[in-house]
Residue, then its C-alpha position, 0 to 999 in steps of 0.5 A: x509486535x508478531x500477534x499485531x502483525x498476524x492479521x496484517x499480513x495475512x491480508x497483505x502478504x504476497x496480494x496485490x491491489x488495486x486503486x479503487x478511489x484516489x481523486x487526488x493522487x497520482x495512482x489510479x484505476x491502472x495501479x496495481x500494489x504487490x505487497x510482501x510482510x515479514x515479521x511487522x516490515x512491509x515492503x511494495x513494488x507498483x505501477x501502471x495508470x500515471x505510475x512508471x515504477x513505484x516502491x514502498x516500505x513500511x512497518x505494521x504499527x497496530x492490529x490494522x494499521x500500517x505506515x509507509x514511506x513512498x517514492x515512484x518515477x512517473x510517465x512524465x519521469x517526474x521523481x515522487x516520495x512520501x509518507x502514509x498511513x493507512x488502516x487494513x479492513x474488510x469489506x461486505x464481501x470479505x475482501x480485504x480493504x486498504x485506506x490511507x492518508x498521504x502527505 
């Protein structure tokens, strides 16, 4: 899996991302995700917007795909958890993009 995870690791490791569009979720433009990737294993923390604190753990599943489990506490004290499958891409300006299906 090392070769599959190398591209994802290069795009995500020790990088921060903000939400550009999430009309149906709790994370929004004020939420910042900080990713770590090592040997195909992904971890992250996130907070901001309506999220007080969140964590994710997951794995690289392909050359540009990942899957994650998440858990968070909202500003209202609600405890949430679920899964996501994502695609790591590159926009026209060369910036890394993440696109997710959440459940």
